[in-house]
C-alpha beads as a LAMMPS data file, in Angstrom:
LAMMPS data file: protein, C-alpha beads

431 atoms
430 bonds

1 atom types
1 bond types

-500.0 500.0 xlo xhi
-500.0 500.0 ylo yhi
-500.0 500.0 zlo zhi

Masses

1 110.0

Atoms # bond

1 1 1 -126.409 211.232 88.552
2 1 1 -125.735 212.384 84.877
3 1 1 -127.570 210.642 82.581
4 1 1 -125.590 212.882 79.911
5 1 1 -121.938 213.427 79.873
6 1 1 -120.299 215.417 77.673
7 1 1 -116.335 216.474 77.840
8 1 1 -114.592 218.854 75.957
9 1 1 -116.331 218.506 72.610
10 1 1 -114.978 220.456 70.321
11 1 1 -115.796 221.023 66.432
12 1 1 -113.889 223.293 63.852
13 1 1 -115.157 223.947 60.404
14 1 1 -111.529 224.957 58.943
15 1 1 -110.439 227.074 60.942
16 1 1 -113.331 228.344 62.442
17 1 1 -113.871 226.797 66.122
18 1 1 -117.506 226.214 66.356
19 1 1 -117.653 224.118 69.513
20 1 1 -114.451 224.916 72.234
21 1 1 -114.033 222.385 74.326
22 1 1 -117.526 222.151 75.933
23 1 1 -118.122 220.174 78.708
24 1 1 -121.526 219.550 80.064
25 1 1 -123.961 217.201 82.268
26 1 1 -127.536 216.350 82.057
27 1 1 -129.623 214.565 84.783
28 1 1 -131.838 211.700 84.277
29 1 1 -135.365 213.571 83.206
30 1 1 -133.692 216.955 83.102
31 1 1 -134.990 219.855 80.671
32 1 1 -132.227 221.524 79.762
33 1 1 -132.093 224.624 77.892
34 1 1 -129.130 225.842 75.237
35 1 1 -129.543 229.446 74.740
36 1 1 -127.546 232.011 72.634
37 1 1 -127.384 234.589 70.002
38 1 1 -127.403 232.899 66.401
39 1 1 -123.631 231.647 65.266
40 1 1 -122.759 230.774 69.073
41 1 1 -122.515 227.225 68.123
42 1 1 -126.075 225.804 69.694
43 1 1 -127.370 223.816 66.214
44 1 1 -123.817 222.266 65.887
45 1 1 -123.830 221.107 69.321
46 1 1 -127.608 219.738 69.152
47 1 1 -126.116 217.764 66.044
48 1 1 -123.215 216.705 67.471
49 1 1 -125.562 214.983 70.128
50 1 1 -127.731 213.425 67.622
51 1 1 -124.892 212.091 65.582
52 1 1 -125.331 214.128 62.538
53 1 1 -121.859 216.231 62.757
54 1 1 -118.809 214.368 63.857
55 1 1 -116.585 215.959 66.546
56 1 1 -112.995 217.000 66.125
57 1 1 -112.310 215.658 70.007
58 1 1 -114.139 215.065 72.794
59 1 1 -116.724 212.660 74.560
60 1 1 -120.540 211.846 74.713
61 1 1 -121.949 209.730 76.902
62 1 1 -125.445 208.562 77.453
63 1 1 -126.606 206.527 80.283
64 1 1 -123.215 205.236 81.277
65 1 1 -122.903 204.303 77.324
66 1 1 -120.183 205.931 74.723
67 1 1 -121.780 207.170 71.625
68 1 1 -119.089 209.864 70.258
69 1 1 -118.282 207.812 67.190
70 1 1 -121.989 206.040 67.030
71 1 1 -123.640 207.303 63.992
72 1 1 -127.453 208.955 64.356
73 1 1 -129.274 205.791 63.669
74 1 1 -127.583 203.956 66.134
75 1 1 -127.875 206.176 69.031
76 1 1 -131.527 205.803 69.256
77 1 1 -132.326 209.678 70.122
78 1 1 -135.469 211.233 69.420
79 1 1 -134.962 214.818 67.619
80 1 1 -137.964 217.350 66.783
81 1 1 -136.298 219.528 63.721
82 1 1 -136.721 223.381 63.466
83 1 1 -139.580 223.188 60.220
84 1 1 -140.771 219.402 61.796
85 1 1 -139.846 217.935 58.278
86 1 1 -143.526 215.984 58.439
87 1 1 -144.083 214.154 55.366
88 1 1 -147.123 215.645 53.580
89 1 1 -148.529 212.945 51.858
90 1 1 -148.844 210.870 54.906
91 1 1 -151.742 211.150 57.703
92 1 1 -150.611 212.097 61.087
93 1 1 -150.925 208.334 62.249
94 1 1 -148.623 207.820 59.068
95 1 1 -146.135 210.306 60.101
96 1 1 -146.271 209.204 63.836
97 1 1 -145.746 205.649 62.700
98 1 1 -142.783 206.163 60.306
99 1 1 -140.086 205.615 62.499
100 1 1 -141.737 202.500 64.134
101 1 1 -142.155 201.081 60.450
102 1 1 -138.557 201.056 59.859
103 1 1 -137.395 199.582 63.182
104 1 1 -139.785 196.708 61.973
105 1 1 -141.881 196.799 65.131
106 1 1 -145.046 194.547 64.612
107 1 1 -148.007 196.205 63.010
108 1 1 -150.299 195.938 66.088
109 1 1 -147.989 197.168 68.431
110 1 1 -147.141 200.446 65.887
111 1 1 -151.119 201.069 66.032
112 1 1 -151.162 201.029 69.575
113 1 1 -148.081 202.729 70.036
114 1 1 -149.171 205.567 67.949
115 1 1 -152.235 205.700 69.830
116 1 1 -150.698 206.043 73.153
117 1 1 -148.233 208.857 71.741
118 1 1 -151.109 210.880 70.039
119 1 1 -152.907 210.871 73.345
120 1 1 -149.481 211.955 74.973
121 1 1 -149.300 215.298 73.102
122 1 1 -153.457 215.609 72.928
123 1 1 -154.043 214.808 69.292
124 1 1 -156.412 211.987 70.595
125 1 1 -158.793 211.635 67.084
126 1 1 -156.479 213.422 64.641
127 1 1 -154.694 210.205 63.195
128 1 1 -156.570 210.029 60.011
129 1 1 -156.039 213.759 59.095
130 1 1 -153.651 215.066 56.877
131 1 1 -150.864 217.022 58.194
132 1 1 -151.578 219.889 56.159
133 1 1 -155.067 220.268 57.483
134 1 1 -153.300 220.982 61.096
135 1 1 -152.284 224.639 63.090
136 1 1 -148.945 225.187 63.004
137 1 1 -149.003 224.114 66.817
138 1 1 -150.631 221.092 65.881
139 1 1 -147.946 219.931 63.388
140 1 1 -145.221 220.661 66.202
141 1 1 -146.944 217.977 68.371
142 1 1 -147.180 215.670 65.817
143 1 1 -143.083 216.154 64.944
144 1 1 -143.011 215.563 69.154
145 1 1 -145.469 212.426 69.181
146 1 1 -143.297 210.856 66.198
147 1 1 -139.816 211.362 68.006
148 1 1 -141.622 209.929 71.554
149 1 1 -143.000 207.205 69.498
150 1 1 -139.973 205.073 69.302
151 1 1 -139.588 205.460 73.020
152 1 1 -136.034 207.307 72.955
153 1 1 -133.954 207.358 76.279
154 1 1 -132.838 211.297 74.880
155 1 1 -135.179 214.067 73.258
156 1 1 -133.716 216.731 71.434
157 1 1 -135.290 219.866 70.203
158 1 1 -133.948 222.410 67.552
159 1 1 -136.043 225.424 68.248
160 1 1 -139.196 223.898 68.515
161 1 1 -141.438 226.743 68.722
162 1 1 -139.791 229.413 66.002
163 1 1 -142.442 228.618 63.038
164 1 1 -144.961 229.655 65.292
165 1 1 -147.034 232.758 65.292
166 1 1 -146.237 234.621 68.624
167 1 1 -149.488 234.327 69.332
168 1 1 -149.346 230.450 69.516
169 1 1 -145.991 229.772 71.189
170 1 1 -147.135 230.396 74.900
171 1 1 -149.899 227.987 74.528
172 1 1 -147.537 225.316 72.640
173 1 1 -145.172 226.082 74.645
174 1 1 -147.268 225.236 77.999
175 1 1 -148.207 221.947 75.777
176 1 1 -144.856 221.081 74.710
177 1 1 -143.858 221.088 78.496
178 1 1 -146.504 219.307 80.015
179 1 1 -145.991 216.323 77.438
180 1 1 -142.420 216.329 77.849
181 1 1 -143.043 215.904 81.869
182 1 1 -145.627 213.618 80.979
183 1 1 -143.049 210.667 79.338
184 1 1 -140.411 212.189 81.974
185 1 1 -137.798 212.089 79.369
186 1 1 -134.450 213.787 79.252
187 1 1 -134.550 216.445 77.227
188 1 1 -131.722 219.292 75.578
189 1 1 -133.519 221.875 73.424
190 1 1 -131.772 224.986 71.298
191 1 1 -133.222 228.121 71.269
192 1 1 -132.447 231.717 70.906
193 1 1 -135.483 233.144 72.909
194 1 1 -134.926 233.516 76.366
195 1 1 -138.434 233.529 77.475
196 1 1 -138.734 230.018 75.832
197 1 1 -135.313 228.929 77.115
198 1 1 -136.501 230.150 80.947
199 1 1 -139.863 228.432 80.657
200 1 1 -138.834 225.086 79.123
201 1 1 -135.701 224.097 80.988
202 1 1 -135.159 223.229 84.307
203 1 1 -131.548 224.632 83.776
204 1 1 -130.588 227.043 81.014
205 1 1 -126.605 227.017 79.474
206 1 1 -125.553 230.041 77.905
207 1 1 -123.141 229.719 74.936
208 1 1 -121.545 232.099 72.909
209 1 1 -118.606 231.753 70.567
210 1 1 -118.912 228.306 71.338
211 1 1 -117.987 228.291 74.708
212 1 1 -120.057 227.598 77.490
213 1 1 -120.404 230.640 79.791
214 1 1 -122.685 229.810 82.873
215 1 1 -125.238 226.740 83.262
216 1 1 -127.584 227.510 86.006
217 1 1 -131.662 228.142 86.632
218 1 1 -133.034 231.096 85.118
219 1 1 -133.184 232.789 88.369
220 1 1 -129.132 232.203 88.606
221 1 1 -128.581 233.818 85.217
222 1 1 -130.680 236.560 85.956
223 1 1 -129.401 237.660 89.546
224 1 1 -125.998 235.869 89.737
225 1 1 -124.403 236.467 86.512
226 1 1 -120.753 235.326 86.045
227 1 1 -119.487 236.988 82.784
228 1 1 -120.094 240.282 81.286
229 1 1 -121.647 238.466 78.441
230 1 1 -124.462 236.518 80.517
231 1 1 -125.232 239.958 82.489
232 1 1 -125.567 241.470 79.419
233 1 1 -127.165 239.160 76.850
234 1 1 -130.038 238.122 79.783
235 1 1 -132.786 239.787 80.172
236 1 1 -132.632 243.740 79.596
237 1 1 -130.245 246.203 81.688
238 1 1 -127.778 249.089 80.821
239 1 1 -123.920 248.956 81.375
240 1 1 -122.877 252.096 82.983
241 1 1 -118.664 252.891 83.047
242 1 1 -117.582 253.780 86.828
243 1 1 -114.728 253.416 89.259
244 1 1 -114.574 251.492 92.438
245 1 1 -114.595 254.096 95.328
246 1 1 -114.441 250.770 98.234
247 1 1 -116.408 248.571 99.659
248 1 1 -119.812 248.796 100.536
249 1 1 -120.596 250.526 103.534
250 1 1 -124.264 249.062 104.002
251 1 1 -124.150 246.318 106.712
252 1 1 -127.415 244.748 105.081
253 1 1 -125.988 244.112 101.776
254 1 1 -125.157 240.907 100.198
255 1 1 -121.282 239.945 100.482
256 1 1 -118.483 240.790 97.765
257 1 1 -120.098 244.501 97.135
258 1 1 -118.349 247.700 96.271
259 1 1 -119.183 251.240 95.820
260 1 1 -118.983 252.293 92.203
261 1 1 -118.505 256.253 91.519
262 1 1 -120.262 257.018 88.309
263 1 1 -118.575 259.788 86.648
264 1 1 -119.859 261.276 83.707
265 1 1 -123.824 261.151 85.029
266 1 1 -125.113 264.395 86.487
267 1 1 -126.009 263.750 89.910
268 1 1 -127.130 267.394 91.410
269 1 1 -123.884 267.323 94.061
270 1 1 -121.926 268.898 91.118
271 1 1 -120.855 269.111 87.714
272 1 1 -118.202 266.554 87.478
273 1 1 -118.343 264.024 90.872
274 1 1 -121.030 261.307 89.696
275 1 1 -123.083 259.577 92.169
276 1 1 -121.918 256.077 93.903
277 1 1 -123.892 253.439 93.272
278 1 1 -123.408 249.694 95.254
279 1 1 -122.484 246.685 92.671
280 1 1 -121.844 243.364 93.582
281 1 1 -118.598 241.781 92.540
282 1 1 -118.705 238.554 90.786
283 1 1 -118.511 235.220 92.909
284 1 1 -115.230 233.937 93.339
285 1 1 -113.538 237.194 91.955
286 1 1 -110.703 238.998 93.766
287 1 1 -112.013 242.071 95.366
288 1 1 -111.951 245.251 93.197
289 1 1 -109.391 247.818 94.521
290 1 1 -110.435 251.181 94.342
291 1 1 -109.849 252.940 91.257
292 1 1 -110.600 250.060 89.488
293 1 1 -112.534 250.806 85.988
294 1 1 -115.708 248.913 86.182
295 1 1 -118.535 248.324 84.241
296 1 1 -121.949 248.216 86.269
297 1 1 -124.762 246.355 84.668
298 1 1 -128.011 247.281 85.833
299 1 1 -131.298 245.679 85.236
300 1 1 -134.336 248.456 84.769
301 1 1 -135.649 246.755 88.162
302 1 1 -133.162 248.180 90.134
303 1 1 -133.834 251.629 89.367
304 1 1 -136.670 253.850 90.347
305 1 1 -137.983 256.871 88.976
306 1 1 -138.055 260.508 90.930
307 1 1 -140.058 263.298 90.121
308 1 1 -137.575 265.846 89.484
309 1 1 -138.414 268.139 92.056
310 1 1 -137.923 264.957 94.809
311 1 1 -134.743 264.718 96.240
312 1 1 -133.099 260.980 96.528
313 1 1 -129.725 260.257 97.856
314 1 1 -127.113 258.983 94.894
315 1 1 -129.616 259.977 92.013
316 1 1 -129.237 260.717 88.594
317 1 1 -131.021 264.002 86.645
318 1 1 -132.039 263.251 83.321
319 1 1 -135.045 263.518 80.760
320 1 1 -137.095 260.698 79.577
321 1 1 -136.514 260.072 75.405
322 1 1 -138.841 256.622 75.101
323 1 1 -141.312 254.926 76.989
324 1 1 -143.048 251.641 76.625
325 1 1 -146.546 251.123 78.349
326 1 1 -146.639 247.748 79.644
327 1 1 -150.261 248.143 81.598
328 1 1 -149.097 248.246 85.747
329 1 1 -145.391 248.782 84.580
330 1 1 -143.434 250.676 81.914
331 1 1 -140.063 250.699 80.646
332 1 1 -138.795 254.181 80.658
333 1 1 -135.559 255.061 78.511
334 1 1 -133.977 258.384 80.151
335 1 1 -131.013 259.984 79.065
336 1 1 -129.139 261.137 81.942
337 1 1 -127.587 264.955 82.243
338 1 1 -124.226 265.123 80.946
339 1 1 -121.981 266.357 83.945
340 1 1 -118.860 266.827 81.746
341 1 1 -120.891 269.001 79.491
342 1 1 -122.476 270.996 82.358
343 1 1 -118.986 271.475 83.614
344 1 1 -117.801 273.224 80.485
345 1 1 -120.896 275.236 80.375
346 1 1 -120.380 276.411 83.528
347 1 1 -116.771 277.536 82.310
348 1 1 -114.888 274.268 84.224
349 1 1 -113.873 272.747 80.786
350 1 1 -110.260 272.159 82.016
351 1 1 -111.570 269.900 85.184
352 1 1 -114.008 268.055 83.057
353 1 1 -111.371 267.581 81.061
354 1 1 -108.932 266.194 83.818
355 1 1 -111.638 263.962 84.723
356 1 1 -113.268 262.228 81.932
357 1 1 -111.109 263.076 78.750
358 1 1 -113.078 263.685 75.802
359 1 1 -115.959 261.611 77.416
360 1 1 -117.675 258.893 75.207
361 1 1 -121.429 259.494 74.743
362 1 1 -123.550 258.652 77.964
363 1 1 -125.861 255.788 77.953
364 1 1 -129.683 255.862 77.740
365 1 1 -130.764 254.171 81.300
366 1 1 -133.435 251.975 81.437
367 1 1 -135.919 251.835 84.155
368 1 1 -138.835 249.942 85.268
369 1 1 -141.827 251.997 86.569
370 1 1 -144.224 249.951 88.543
371 1 1 -147.404 252.640 89.042
372 1 1 -148.682 250.504 92.075
373 1 1 -145.444 250.769 93.971
374 1 1 -144.362 253.713 92.769
375 1 1 -146.519 256.216 94.161
376 1 1 -144.944 259.480 93.441
377 1 1 -145.466 258.376 89.785
378 1 1 -149.141 257.141 89.943
379 1 1 -150.950 260.783 89.002
380 1 1 -149.185 261.519 86.238
381 1 1 -147.027 259.035 84.238
382 1 1 -144.042 260.832 83.152
383 1 1 -143.868 261.270 79.219
384 1 1 -141.363 261.761 76.651
385 1 1 -139.668 264.848 76.736
386 1 1 -140.273 265.022 80.815
387 1 1 -137.629 265.667 83.602
388 1 1 -136.725 263.129 85.973
389 1 1 -134.280 261.568 88.032
390 1 1 -133.137 257.963 88.767
391 1 1 -132.374 256.500 92.091
392 1 1 -131.345 252.847 92.994
393 1 1 -133.834 250.882 94.798
394 1 1 -133.206 249.265 97.953
395 1 1 -135.334 246.123 97.234
396 1 1 -134.451 245.474 93.442
397 1 1 -131.815 243.252 91.916
398 1 1 -128.246 244.839 93.317
399 1 1 -126.183 245.792 89.855
400 1 1 -122.921 243.453 89.315
401 1 1 -119.744 245.012 88.647
402 1 1 -117.330 243.572 85.936
403 1 1 -114.039 244.536 84.730
404 1 1 -114.433 247.258 82.064
405 1 1 -111.822 245.641 80.244
406 1 1 -113.705 241.999 80.426
407 1 1 -114.975 240.475 77.345
408 1 1 -118.565 241.728 76.330
409 1 1 -120.531 240.642 73.297
410 1 1 -119.472 242.934 70.549
411 1 1 -123.110 242.562 68.856
412 1 1 -122.795 242.938 64.792
413 1 1 -124.833 241.273 62.222
414 1 1 -122.605 238.165 61.957
415 1 1 -122.680 237.759 65.817
416 1 1 -126.011 238.635 66.912
417 1 1 -128.103 238.428 63.616
418 1 1 -130.121 241.124 65.125
419 1 1 -131.218 239.322 68.359
420 1 1 -130.038 241.244 70.925
421 1 1 -128.649 245.109 71.597
422 1 1 -124.780 246.237 72.259
423 1 1 -123.649 245.268 75.712
424 1 1 -120.669 247.541 75.582
425 1 1 -120.023 250.396 77.937
426 1 1 -122.833 252.730 77.170
427 1 1 -125.088 250.680 75.561
428 1 1 -128.275 249.348 76.242
429 1 1 -129.357 245.435 75.834
430 1 1 -132.554 244.538 74.897
431 1 1 -132.617 241.043 73.199

Bonds

1 1 1 2
2 1 2 3
3 1 3 4
4 1 4 5
5 1 5 6
6 1 6 7
7 1 7 8
8 1 8 9
9 1 9 10
10 1 10 11
11 1 11 12
12 1 12 13
13 1 13 14
14 1 14 15
15 1 15 16
16 1 16 17
17 1 17 18
18 1 18 19
19 1 19 20
20 1 20 21
21 1 21 22
22 1 22 23
23 1 23 24
24 1 24 25
25 1 25 26
26 1 26 27
27 1 27 28
28 1 28 29
29 1 29 30
30 1 30 31
31 1 31 32
32 1 32 33
33 1 33 34
34 1 34 35
35 1 35 36
36 1 36 37
37 1 37 38
38 1 38 39
39 1 39 40
40 1 40 41
41 1 41 42
42 1 42 43
43 1 43 44
44 1 44 45
45 1 45 46
46 1 46 47
47 1 47 48
48 1 48 49
49 1 49 50
50 1 50 51
51 1 51 52
52 1 52 53
53 1 53 54
54 1 54 55
55 1 55 56
56 1 56 57
57 1 57 58
58 1 58 59
59 1 59 60
60 1 60 61
61 1 61 62
62 1 62 63
63 1 63 64
64 1 64 65
65 1 65 66
66 1 66 67
67 1 67 68
68 1 68 69
69 1 69 70
70 1 70 71
71 1 71 72
72 1 72 73
73 1 73 74
74 1 74 75
75 1 75 76
76 1 76 77
77 1 77 78
78 1 78 79
79 1 79 80
80 1 80 81
81 1 81 82
82 1 82 83
83 1 83 84
84 1 84 85
85 1 85 86
86 1 86 87
87 1 87 88
88 1 88 89
89 1 89 90
90 1 90 91
91 1 91 92
92 1 92 93
93 1 93 94
94 1 94 95
95 1 95 96
96 1 96 97
97 1 97 98
98 1 98 99
99 1 99 100
100 1 100 101
101 1 101 102
102 1 102 103
103 1 103 104
104 1 104 105
105 1 105 106
106 1 106 107
107 1 107 108
108 1 108 109
109 1 109 110
110 1 110 111
111 1 111 112
112 1 112 113
113 1 113 114
114 1 114 115
115 1 115 116
116 1 116 117
117 1 117 118
118 1 118 119
119 1 119 120
120 1 120 121
121 1 121 122
122 1 122 123
123 1 123 124
124 1 124 125
125 1 125 126
126 1 126 127
127 1 127 128
128 1 128 129
129 1 129 130
130 1 130 131
131 1 131 132
132 1 132 133
133 1 133 134
134 1 134 135
135 1 135 136
136 1 136 137
137 1 137 138
138 1 138 139
139 1 139 140
140 1 140 141
141 1 141 142
142 1 142 143
143 1 143 144
144 1 144 145
145 1 145 146
146 1 146 147
147 1 147 148
148 1 148 149
149 1 149 150
150 1 150 151
151 1 151 152
152 1 152 153
153 1 153 154
154 1 154 155
155 1 155 156
156 1 156 157
157 1 157 158
158 1 158 159
159 1 159 160
160 1 160 161
161 1 161 162
162 1 162 163
163 1 163 164
164 1 164 165
165 1 165 166
166 1 166 167
167 1 167 168
168 1 168 169
169 1 169 170
170 1 170 171
171 1 171 172
172 1 172 173
173 1 173 174
174 1 174 175
175 1 175 176
176 1 176 177
177 1 177 178
178 1 178 179
179 1 179 180
180 1 180 181
181 1 181 182
182 1 182 183
183 1 183 184
184 1 184 185
185 1 185 186
186 1 186 187
187 1 187 188
188 1 188 189
189 1 189 190
190 1 190 191
191 1 191 192
192 1 192 193
193 1 193 194
194 1 194 195
195 1 195 196
196 1 196 197
197 1 197 198
198 1 198 199
199 1 199 200
200 1 200 201
201 1 201 202
202 1 202 203
203 1 203 204
204 1 204 205
205 1 205 206
206 1 206 207
207 1 207 208
208 1 208 209
209 1 209 210
210 1 210 211
211 1 211 212
212 1 212 213
213 1 213 214
214 1 214 215
215 1 215 216
216 1 216 217
217 1 217 218
218 1 218 219
219 1 219 220
220 1 220 221
221 1 221 222
222 1 222 223
223 1 223 224
224 1 224 225
225 1 225 226
226 1 226 227
227 1 227 228
228 1 228 229
229 1 229 230
230 1 230 231
231 1 231 232
232 1 232 233
233 1 233 234
234 1 234 235
235 1 235 236
236 1 236 237
237 1 237 238
238 1 238 239
239 1 239 240
240 1 240 241
241 1 241 242
242 1 242 243
243 1 243 244
244 1 244 245
245 1 245 246
246 1 246 247
247 1 247 248
248 1 248 249
249 1 249 250
250 1 250 251
251 1 251 252
252 1 252 253
253 1 253 254
254 1 254 255
255 1 255 256
256 1 256 257
257 1 257 258
258 1 258 259
259 1 259 260
260 1 260 261
261 1 261 262
262 1 262 263
263 1 263 264
264 1 264 265
265 1 265 266
266 1 266 267
267 1 267 268
268 1 268 269
269 1 269 270
270 1 270 271
271 1 271 272
272 1 272 273
273 1 273 274
274 1 274 275
275 1 275 276
276 1 276 277
277 1 277 278
278 1 278 279
279 1 279 280
280 1 280 281
281 1 281 282
282 1 282 283
283 1 283 284
284 1 284 285
285 1 285 286
286 1 286 287
287 1 287 288
288 1 288 289
289 1 289 290
290 1 290 291
291 1 291 292
292 1 292 293
293 1 293 294
294 1 294 295
295 1 295 296
296 1 296 297
297 1 297 298
298 1 298 299
299 1 299 300
300 1 300 301
301 1 301 302
302 1 302 303
303 1 303 304
304 1 304 305
305 1 305 306
306 1 306 307
307 1 307 308
308 1 308 309
309 1 309 310
310 1 310 311
311 1 311 312
312 1 312 313
313 1 313 314
314 1 314 315
315 1 315 316
316 1 316 317
317 1 317 318
318 1 318 319
319 1 319 320
320 1 320 321
321 1 321 322
322 1 322 323
323 1 323 324
324 1 324 325
325 1 325 326
326 1 326 327
327 1 327 328
328 1 328 329
329 1 329 330
330 1 330 331
331 1 331 332
332 1 332 333
333 1 333 334
334 1 334 335
335 1 335 336
336 1 336 337
337 1 337 338
338 1 338 339
339 1 339 340
340 1 340 341
341 1 341 342
342 1 342 343
343 1 343 344
344 1 344 345
345 1 345 346
346 1 346 347
347 1 347 348
348 1 348 349
349 1 349 350
350 1 350 351
351 1 351 352
352 1 352 353
353 1 353 354
354 1 354 355
355 1 355 356
356 1 356 357
357 1 357 358
358 1 358 359
359 1 359 360
360 1 360 361
361 1 361 362
362 1 362 363
363 1 363 364
364 1 364 365
365 1 365 366
366 1 366 367
367 1 367 368
368 1 368 369
369 1 369 370
370 1 370 371
371 1 371 372
372 1 372 373
373 1 373 374
374 1 374 375
375 1 375 376
376 1 376 377
377 1 377 378
378 1 378 379
379 1 379 380
380 1 380 381
381 1 381 382
382 1 382 383
383 1 383 384
384 1 384 385
385 1 385 386
386 1 386 387
387 1 387 388
388 1 388 389
389 1 389 390
390 1 390 391
391 1 391 392
392 1 392 393
393 1 393 394
394 1 394 395
395 1 395 396
396 1 396 397
397 1 397 398
398 1 398 399
399 1 399 400
400 1 400 401
401 1 401 402
402 1 402 403
403 1 403 404
404 1 404 405
405 1 405 406
406 1 406 407
407 1 407 408
408 1 408 409
409 1 409 410
410 1 410 411
411 1 411 412
412 1 412 413
413 1 413 414
414 1 414 415
415 1 415 416
416 1 416 417
417 1 417 418
418 1 418 419
419 1 419 420
420 1 420 421
421 1 421 422
422 1 422 423
423 1 423 424
424 1 424 425
425 1 425 426
426 1 426 427
427 1 427 428
428 1 428 429
429 1 429 430
430 1 430 431
């Protein structure tokens, strides 16, 4: 049963639609993470839930109670602000007690409740300390304790870990989640950090331009994206332009797959015709007809590196242009050979033009190499400048095919604020 029910929530600032008929349910005791780039409407949505913003239309119900037009003071929700908003002149206990005092709770009950919530957030014995003497992670837990002290029915978190150093975030994230689980409170948090959303959220809701793109578990969002935005924004990926040749021929492949010819990439089989890779169509989409132009969104772990001299079906030849070492796994950026350019060099410019026209710049393809399983690479890992081949993994996530014309995030300074890379054709996405 849904504890929180949001129906067709709309908010405008002048002509700008910040929330566009957003509908969403949150189960009792669930932690929902709202994820999206800057400017997607996350914080406005949270402020509307809290009662700090008045919506233009739509409804908000909590525990069966209509709260859309009730001010923040009457909703009784707990909120942890991005900058914590602690009172520097008060002690830890004084900050936690503040909300109870404004509700005229008996002093003896306040003392007991402060001790209870400080224990919940692992700050027993810290009550008399000034908040300025605490670390960032401890201050975050004081803010959480203050929000929990009045025993609210709903907890709202606005970028709860953004003020912490990277080294503190993981530990504080674990402590925050443990405290929420101990209380069992229904929680909605907003963040632009995918790792944070995936760790804290039972489900993750992806928001872009005020519209809800998809809601699901982290696994569903990563492996079964329903829009090109979600496929490109979540995780790391490369969008490759291609043309559908037909249905997938592999008997053991997942349902709804098609064969996509990646023209413009050197395949080793000829200068014009590109390799054919398998792609999965979005659930519920109409089957793509042969000849349909698509964008094939490929995860780094869907591909493997092959030494240049080794043949592999459907492989692409190229050169390593970048690498990011990560221990037993390394991310490689590979610039594939330009088959159209090879054709022109071989005197076949007219044929290349007929197939590829003026040919857009080819993307750099990102590949994850696992040196434990990729035995052919274990003796000497490829370095920048080395020639390699890229081939699909049989055991990796199946790439997802979207119509080439479907909306992809037009990343720019006003949309993503530097939080993610591009997601158009031929662009590598690294949020």
